[in-house]
MIPANU-265246 format. One record per residue (C-alpha): chain; x negated, y negated, z. Coordinates in steps of 0.2 Angstrom, whole numbers, padded with zeros to 4 digits. Example, Ala and Ser with C-alpha at 12.3 -4.5 7.8 and 13.67 -1.06 7.14 Angstrom:
// MIPANU-265246
zaro chain: A	x: -0062	y: 0022	z: 0039
zaro chain: A	x: -0068	y: 0005	z: 0036
This chain:
// MIPANU-265246
zaro chain: A	x: -0733	y: -0264	z: 0623
zaro chain: A	x: -0738	y: -0276	z: 0636
zaro chain: A	x: -0725	y: -0291	z: 0640
zaro chain: A	x: -0733	y: -0309	z: 0643
zaro chain: A	x: -0724	y: -0321	z: 0653
zaro chain: A	x: -0727	y: -0341	z: 0653
zaro chain: A	x: -0720	y: -0349	z: 0669
zaro chain: A	x: -0721	y: -0367	z: 0666
zaro chain: A	x: -0713	y: -0382	z: 0674
zaro chain: A	x: -0696	y: -0384	z: 0664
zaro chain: A	x: -0696	y: -0367	z: 0655
zaro chain: A	x: -0700	y: -0349	z: 0656
zaro chain: A	x: -0705	y: -0340	z: 0641
zaro chain: A	x: -0707	y: -0320	z: 0638
zaro chain: A	x: -0714	y: -0310	z: 0624
zaro chain: A	x: -0718	y: -0292	z: 0620
zaro chain: A	x: -0732	y: -0289	z: 0610
zaro chain: A	x: -0742	y: -0276	z: 0603
zaro chain: A	x: -0759	y: -0270	z: 0605
zaro chain: A	x: -0762	y: -0278	z: 0590
zaro chain: A	x: -0754	y: -0295	z: 0592
zaro chain: A	x: -0738	y: -0293	z: 0586
zaro chain: A	x: -0725	y: -0299	z: 0594
zaro chain: A	x: -0709	y: -0288	z: 0594
zaro chain: A	x: -0697	y: -0301	z: 0604
zaro chain: A	x: -0697	y: -0317	z: 0614
zaro chain: A	x: -0684	y: -0325	z: 0626
zaro chain: A	x: -0683	y: -0341	z: 0635
zaro chain: A	x: -0675	y: -0348	z: 0652
zaro chain: A	x: -0674	y: -0363	z: 0660
zaro chain: A	x: -0687	y: -0366	z: 0674
zaro chain: A	x: -0678	y: -0369	z: 0693
zaro chain: A	x: -0675	y: -0385	z: 0694
zaro chain: A	x: -0678	y: -0395	z: 0708
zaro chain: A	x: -0665	y: -0395	z: 0721
zaro chain: A	x: -0661	y: -0377	z: 0718
zaro chain: A	x: -0658	y: -0367	z: 0735
zaro chain: A	x: -0672	y: -0355	z: 0738
zaro chain: A	x: -0682	y: -0360	z: 0721
zaro chain: A	x: -0695	y: -0349	z: 0724
zaro chain: A	x: -0684	y: -0334	z: 0726
zaro chain: A	x: -0675	y: -0340	z: 0712
zaro chain: A	x: -0691	y: -0343	z: 0700
zaro chain: A	x: -0694	y: -0321	z: 0704
zaro chain: A	x: -0678	y: -0318	z: 0699
zaro chain: A	x: -0678	y: -0329	z: 0680
zaro chain: A	x: -0693	y: -0319	z: 0676
zaro chain: A	x: -0686	y: -0303	z: 0681
zaro chain: A	x: -0667	y: -0307	z: 0672
zaro chain: A	x: -0679	y: -0314	z: 0657
zaro chain: A	x: -0689	y: -0298	z: 0654
zaro chain: A	x: -0673	y: -0286	z: 0659
zaro chain: A	x: -0666	y: -0294	z: 0644
zaro chain: A	x: -0677	y: -0295	z: 0632
zaro chain: A	x: -0683	y: -0276	z: 0636
zaro chain: A	x: -0667	y: -0273	z: 0631
zaro chain: A	x: -0664	y: -0283	z: 0614
zaro chain: A	x: -0681	y: -0274	z: 0608
zaro chain: A	x: -0677	y: -0257	z: 0618
zaro chain: A	x: -0692	y: -0252	z: 0627
zaro chain: A	x: -0701	y: -0257	z: 0643
zaro chain: A	x: -0719	y: -0264	z: 0642
zaro chain: A	x: -0733	y: -0255	z: 0653
zaro chain: A	x: -0740	y: -0271	z: 0659
zaro chain: A	x: -0736	y: -0290	z: 0663
zaro chain: A	x: -0748	y: -0305	z: 0660
zaro chain: A	x: -0741	y: -0320	z: 0670
zaro chain: A	x: -0746	y: -0339	z: 0664
zaro chain: A	x: -0746	y: -0351	z: 0679
zaro chain: A	x: -0748	y: -0371	z: 0681
zaro chain: A	x: -0761	y: -0366	z: 0694
zaro chain: A	x: -0769	y: -0351	z: 0698
zaro chain: A	x: -0770	y: -0337	z: 0712
zaro chain: A	x: -0784	y: -0337	z: 0727
zaro chain: A	x: -0797	y: -0326	z: 0723
zaro chain: A	x: -0799	y: -0325	z: 0744
zaro chain: A	x: -0781	y: -0323	z: 0747
zaro chain: A	x: -0770	y: -0319	z: 0733
zaro chain: A	x: -0758	y: -0333	z: 0737
zaro chain: A	x: -0755	y: -0347	z: 0724
zaro chain: A	x: -0764	y: -0364	z: 0724
zaro chain: A	x: -0766	y: -0380	z: 0712
zaro chain: A	x: -0749	y: -0379	z: 0704
zaro chain: A	x: -0741	y: -0394	z: 0699
zaro chain: A	x: -0724	y: -0384	z: 0701
zaro chain: A	x: -0730	y: -0387	z: 0721
zaro chain: A	x: -0714	y: -0372	z: 0728
zaro chain: A	x: -0726	y: -0360	z: 0721
zaro chain: A	x: -0742	y: -0365	z: 0731
zaro chain: A	x: -0745	y: -0355	z: 0747
zaro chain: A	x: -0737	y: -0341	z: 0741
zaro chain: A	x: -0740	y: -0322	z: 0734
zaro chain: A	x: -0730	y: -0325	z: 0720
zaro chain: A	x: -0740	y: -0313	z: 0710
zaro chain: A	x: -0741	y: -0297	z: 0722
zaro chain: A	x: -0720	y: -0303	z: 0723
zaro chain: A	x: -0716	y: -0303	z: 0704
zaro chain: A	x: -0725	y: -0285	z: 0703
zaro chain: A	x: -0715	y: -0278	z: 0717
zaro chain: A	x: -0700	y: -0288	z: 0710
zaro chain: A	x: -0704	y: -0279	z: 0691
zaro chain: A	x: -0712	y: -0264	z: 0698
zaro chain: A	x: -0727	y: -0262	z: 0685
zaro chain: A	x: -0745	y: -0271	z: 0688
zaro chain: A	x: -0744	y: -0291	z: 0684
zaro chain: A	x: -0761	y: -0300	z: 0682
zaro chain: A	x: -0760	y: -0318	z: 0683
zaro chain: A	x: -0772	y: -0334	z: 0677
zaro chain: A	x: -0770	y: -0351	z: 0673
zaro chain: A	x: -0758	y: -0356	z: 0661
zaro chain: A	x: -0771	y: -0367	z: 0652
zaro chain: A	x: -0782	y: -0350	z: 0652
zaro chain: A	x: -0770	y: -0342	z: 0644
zaro chain: A	x: -0769	y: -0355	z: 0632
zaro chain: A	x: -0788	y: -0354	z: 0628
zaro chain: A	x: -0786	y: -0335	z: 0626
zaro chain: A	x: -0773	y: -0334	z: 0612
zaro chain: A	x: -0781	y: -0348	z: 0602
zaro chain: A	x: -0799	y: -0340	z: 0604
zaro chain: A	x: -0794	y: -0323	z: 0601
zaro chain: A	x: -0783	y: -0327	z: 0585
zaro chain: A	x: -0777	y: -0345	z: 0585
zaro chain: A	x: -0785	y: -0361	z: 0578
zaro chain: A	x: -0803	y: -0355	z: 0586
zaro chain: A	x: -0803	y: -0339	z: 0581
zaro chain: A	x: -0821	y: -0334	z: 0576
zaro chain: A	x: -0830	y: -0346	z: 0589
zaro chain: A	x: -0840	y: -0339	z: 0603
zaro chain: A	x: -0836	y: -0353	z: 0615
zaro chain: A	x: -0820	y: -0362	z: 0616
zaro chain: A	x: -0812	y: -0375	z: 0629
zaro chain: A	x: -0794	y: -0377	z: 0626
zaro chain: A	x: -0781	y: -0391	z: 0632
zaro chain: A	x: -0764	y: -0392	z: 0638
zaro chain: A	x: -0757	y: -0408	z: 0637
zaro chain: A	x: -0740	y: -0407	z: 0643
zaro chain: A	x: -0732	y: -0410	z: 0662
zaro chain: A	x: -0749	y: -0408	z: 0668
zaro chain: A	x: -0765	y: -0408	z: 0661
zaro chain: A	x: -0775	y: -0392	z: 0660
zaro chain: A	x: -0791	y: -0384	z: 0654
zaro chain: A	x: -0797	y: -0364	z: 0649
zaro chain: A	x: -0815	y: -0358	z: 0646
zaro chain: A	x: -0816	y: -0344	z: 0635
zaro chain: A	x: -0834	y: -0336	z: 0631
zaro chain: A	x: -0835	y: -0321	z: 0618
zaro chain: A	x: -0818	y: -0317	z: 0619
zaro chain: A	x: -0818	y: -0317	z: 0638
zaro chain: A	x: -0808	y: -0329	z: 0649
zaro chain: A	x: -0822	y: -0339	z: 0662
zaro chain: A	x: -0813	y: -0340	z: 0679
zaro chain: A	x: -0827	y: -0346	z: 0689
zaro chain: A	x: -0836	y: -0342	z: 0706
zaro chain: A	x: -0818	y: -0349	z: 0716
zaro chain: A	x: -0806	y: -0346	z: 0699
zaro chain: A	x: -0806	y: -0365	z: 0696
zaro chain: A	x: -0815	y: -0366	z: 0677
zaro chain: A	x: -0808	y: -0377	z: 0665
zaro chain: A	x: -0799	y: -0389	z: 0680
zaro chain: A	x: -0802	y: -0405	z: 0671
zaro chain: A	x: -0786	y: -0413	z: 0676
zaro chain: A	x: -0792	y: -0417	z: 0692
zaro chain: A	x: -0809	y: -0421	z: 0688
zaro chain: A	x: -0810	y: -0444	z: 0686
zaro chain: A	x: -0806	y: -0453	z: 0670
zaro chain: A	x: -0826	y: -0455	z: 0664
zaro chain: A	x: -0832	y: -0473	z: 0660
zaro chain: A	x: -0817	y: -0479	z: 0669
zaro chain: A	x: -0813	y: -0498	z: 0662
zaro chain: A	x: -0810	y: -0512	z: 0676
zaro chain: A	x: -0792	y: -0512	z: 0671
zaro chain: A	x: -0792	y: -0494	z: 0673
zaro chain: A	x: -0802	y: -0494	z: 0690
zaro chain: A	x: -0797	y: -0486	z: 0704
zaro chain: A	x: -0783	y: -0478	z: 0695
zaro chain: A	x: -0766	y: -0469	z: 0699
zaro chain: A	x: -0762	y: -0457	z: 0713
zaro chain: A	x: -0762	y: -0441	z: 0707
zaro chain: A	x: -0750	y: -0425	z: 0713
zaro chain: A	x: -0767	y: -0416	z: 0722
zaro chain: A	x: -0771	y: -0431	z: 0733
zaro chain: A	x: -0783	y: -0440	z: 0723
zaro chain: A	x: -0784	y: -0456	z: 0712
zaro chain: A	x: -0789	y: -0458	z: 0694
zaro chain: A	x: -0788	y: -0439	z: 0688
zaro chain: A	x: -0786	y: -0437	z: 0671
zaro chain: A	x: -0768	y: -0428	z: 0671
zaro chain: A	x: -0764	y: -0448	z: 0677
zaro chain: A	x: -0771	y: -0453	z: 0660
zaro chain: A	x: -0768	y: -0441	z: 0648
zaro chain: A	x: -0753	y: -0429	z: 0654
zaro chain: A	x: -0737	y: -0432	z: 0645
zaro chain: A	x: -0729	y: -0442	z: 0660
zaro chain: A	x: -0742	y: -0453	z: 0660
zaro chain: A	x: -0742	y: -0460	z: 0641
zaro chain: A	x: -0724	y: -0464	z: 0648
zaro chain: A	x: -0731	y: -0474	z: 0662
zaro chain: A	x: -0744	y: -0482	z: 0653
zaro chain: A	x: -0732	y: -0487	z: 0640
zaro chain: A	x: -0718	y: -0492	z: 0651
zaro chain: A	x: -0730	y: -0503	z: 0661
zaro chain: A	x: -0737	y: -0513	z: 0646
zaro chain: A	x: -0716	y: -0516	z: 0641
zaro chain: A	x: -0715	y: -0524	z: 0657
zaro chain: A	x: -0731	y: -0533	z: 0657
zaro chain: A	x: -0724	y: -0542	z: 0640
zaro chain: A	x: -0706	y: -0544	z: 0649
zaro chain: A	x: -0698	y: -0532	z: 0636
zaro chain: A	x: -0692	y: -0519	z: 0653
zaro chain: A	x: -0675	y: -0517	z: 0645
zaro chain: A	x: -0684	y: -0506	z: 0629
zaro chain: A	x: -0690	y: -0494	z: 0643
zaro chain: A	x: -0680	y: -0477	z: 0638
zaro chain: A	x: -0683	y: -0463	z: 0653
zaro chain: A	x: -0679	y: -0451	z: 0640
zaro chain: A	x: -0695	y: -0456	z: 0629
zaro chain: A	x: -0708	y: -0444	z: 0625
zaro chain: A	x: -0728	y: -0448	z: 0619
zaro chain: A	x: -0722	y: -0442	z: 0600
zaro chain: A	x: -0708	y: -0455	z: 0601
zaro chain: A	x: -0720	y: -0469	z: 0606
zaro chain: A	x: -0734	y: -0460	z: 0593
zaro chain: A	x: -0719	y: -0463	z: 0579
zaro chain: A	x: -0716	y: -0480	z: 0584
zaro chain: A	x: -0734	y: -0483	z: 0581
zaro chain: A	x: -0733	y: -0483	z: 0564
zaro chain: A	x: -0722	y: -0487	z: 0548
zaro chain: A	x: -0716	y: -0505	z: 0543
zaro chain: A	x: -0708	y: -0507	z: 0561
zaro chain: A	x: -0724	y: -0505	z: 0569
zaro chain: A	x: -0723	y: -0508	z: 0587
zaro chain: A	x: -0740	y: -0516	z: 0593
zaro chain: A	x: -0736	y: -0511	z: 0612
zaro chain: A	x: -0734	y: -0493	z: 0605
zaro chain: A	x: -0750	y: -0493	z: 0597
zaro chain: A	x: -0760	y: -0499	z: 0613
zaro chain: A	x: -0754	y: -0485	z: 0622
zaro chain: A	x: -0760	y: -0473	z: 0608
zaro chain: A	x: -0776	y: -0480	z: 0606
zaro chain: A	x: -0776	y: -0481	z: 0625
zaro chain: A	x: -0773	y: -0463	z: 0625
zaro chain: A	x: -0788	y: -0457	z: 0611
zaro chain: A	x: -0800	y: -0466	z: 0621
zaro chain: A	x: -0797	y: -0457	z: 0637
zaro chain: A	x: -0795	y: -0442	z: 0630
zaro chain: A	x: -0812	y: -0446	z: 0618
zaro chain: A	x: -0820	y: -0450	z: 0635
zaro chain: A	x: -0814	y: -0435	z: 0644
zaro chain: A	x: -0818	y: -0422	z: 0634
zaro chain: A	x: -0834	y: -0428	z: 0630
zaro chain: A	x: -0838	y: -0425	z: 0647
zaro chain: A	x: -0836	y: -0408	z: 0645
zaro chain: A	x: -0844	y: -0406	z: 0629
zaro chain: A	x: -0858	y: -0414	z: 0640
zaro chain: A	x: -0858	y: -0398	z: 0653
zaro chain: A	x: -0854	y: -0387	z: 0642
zaro chain: A	x: -0854	y: -0389	z: 0624
zaro chain: A	x: -0843	y: -0378	z: 0617
zaro chain: A	x: -0840	y: -0376	z: 0598
zaro chain: A	x: -0821	y: -0379	z: 0598
zaro chain: A	x: -0810	y: -0388	z: 0609
zaro chain: A	x: -0793	y: -0384	z: 0607
zaro chain: A	x: -0777	y: -0396	z: 0610
zaro chain: A	x: -0761	y: -0389	z: 0616
zaro chain: A	x: -0744	y: -0396	z: 0626
zaro chain: A	x: -0731	y: -0407	z: 0620
zaro chain: A	x: -0744	y: -0422	z: 0618
zaro chain: A	x: -0755	y: -0411	z: 0607
zaro chain: A	x: -0739	y: -0414	z: 0594
zaro chain: A	x: -0745	y: -0433	z: 0591
zaro chain: A	x: -0750	y: -0431	z: 0572
zaro chain: A	x: -0767	y: -0433	z: 0569
zaro chain: A	x: -0771	y: -0434	z: 0588
zaro chain: A	x: -0786	y: -0420	z: 0586
zaro chain: A	x: -0793	y: -0426	z: 0572
zaro chain: A	x: -0795	y: -0447	z: 0580
zaro chain: A	x: -0799	y: -0439	z: 0596
zaro chain: A	x: -0815	y: -0428	z: 0590
zaro chain: A	x: -0818	y: -0444	z: 0579
zaro chain: A	x: -0820	y: -0457	z: 0595
zaro chain: A	x: -0829	y: -0444	z: 0606
zaro chain: A	x: -0847	y: -0449	z: 0598
zaro chain: A	x: -0852	y: -0462	z: 0608
zaro chain: A	x: -0849	y: -0452	z: 0626
zaro chain: A	x: -0859	y: -0436	z: 0620
zaro chain: A	x: -0876	y: -0434	z: 0624
zaro chain: A	x: -0881	y: -0428	z: 0608
zaro chain: A	x: -0891	y: -0438	z: 0591
zaro chain: A	x: -0877	y: -0425	z: 0581
zaro chain: A	x: -0860	y: -0419	z: 0591
zaro chain: A	x: -0855	y: -0403	z: 0583
zaro chain: A	x: -0839	y: -0401	z: 0593
zaro chain: A	x: -0824	y: -0398	z: 0584
zaro chain: A	x: -0808	y: -0405	z: 0592
zaro chain: A	x: -0793	y: -0394	z: 0582
zaro chain: A	x: -0773	y: -0391	z: 0585
zaro chain: A	x: -0767	y: -0377	z: 0592
zaro chain: A	x: -0761	y: -0363	z: 0578
zaro chain: A	x: -0748	y: -0355	z: 0589
zaro chain: A	x: -0739	y: -0369	z: 0596
zaro chain: A	x: -0728	y: -0369	z: 0612
zaro chain: A	x: -0731	y: -0347	z: 0610
zaro chain: A	x: -0750	y: -0348	z: 0615
zaro chain: A	x: -0747	y: -0349	z: 0632
zaro chain: A	x: -0736	y: -0333	z: 0633
zaro chain: A	x: -0747	y: -0324	z: 0620
zaro chain: A	x: -0763	y: -0326	z: 0629
zaro chain: A	x: -0753	y: -0321	z: 0646
zaro chain: A	x: -0749	y: -0303	z: 0637
zaro chain: A	x: -0768	y: -0303	z: 0632
zaro chain: A	x: -0774	y: -0304	z: 0649
zaro chain: A	x: -0774	y: -0286	z: 0649
zaro chain: A	x: -0785	y: -0276	z: 0638
zaro chain: A	x: -0777	y: -0262	z: 0626
zaro chain: A	x: -0786	y: -0248	z: 0638
zaro chain: A	x: -0779	y: -0255	z: 0654
zaro chain: A	x: -0763	y: -0254	z: 0647
zaro chain: A	x: -0764	y: -0238	z: 0641
zaro chain: A	x: -0771	y: -0231	z: 0658
zaro chain: A	x: -0756	y: -0238	z: 0669
zaro chain: A	x: -0741	y: -0225	z: 0669
zaro chain: A	x: -0731	y: -0221	z: 0654
zaro chain: A	x: -0716	y: -0236	z: 0647
zaro chain: A	x: -0701	y: -0227	z: 0648
zaro chain: A	x: -0691	y: -0232	z: 0634
zaro chain: A	x: -0675	y: -0240	z: 0640
zaro chain: A	x: -0660	y: -0230	z: 0640
């Protein structure tokens, strides 16, 4: 039995999974919100409380814990870097969590975990090369080759959310400021908050600011772009999203040429998005016959947490100290 933890910006999810990929239990808790006193300490405690409750439910203790993060541990220092949950940056979260849980913890970027799950037994099962994309609060990516996550020399492989939007139009240049300190990153164009910002800007420009809904979502905007009451501004927002995703992913295809690109995260729930993006990439791909398939995830919101659980192989899990049943 191994545990997977998906530590996100708004929620923390845990799963207990056996060596065959069968989930034995799952739980969620909210992430510590902004303004929480000692937010870092609260994050460690949230994971510990969540895992303890899950193991109580199932009646067994996991040998090992895989952790998916909105960032990654530096291979040089072990400290978290590049997390949009910025309070984790510069902190030894993996080591502190291992000490708190009393067992081995292995961490990877949440997009790597997502890609591993979908490549192993998800929407890209059977493909030798898979690029997984998370379009949620942020924008991340992960690369899996022959069933193995590719971290890269510096542990940043797949971070396409922080490359510039390719083939930017004059209206898109120089782009929006990104939390990473640069301007025009993919994350500022195709993440959930970016889609909302783009749509709200269109409403303001059209003199329809009263229609701005702070609780809007990308899927709600997409719904308003369809049907008899079709909103032309909503349709323009989704068209822009498709174009930007197609250009961004075409640049990935031109470098990696993966068999499959899998879309995940809240934005990926827009009906037909994967099909539209796949059909729009052709003009930007340096090939006379582009063959990369763009598909939507199979495991939904659980893909990241399942991939985290797969970070330890069965052999590695078996080499750890025996997992004791809970009293």
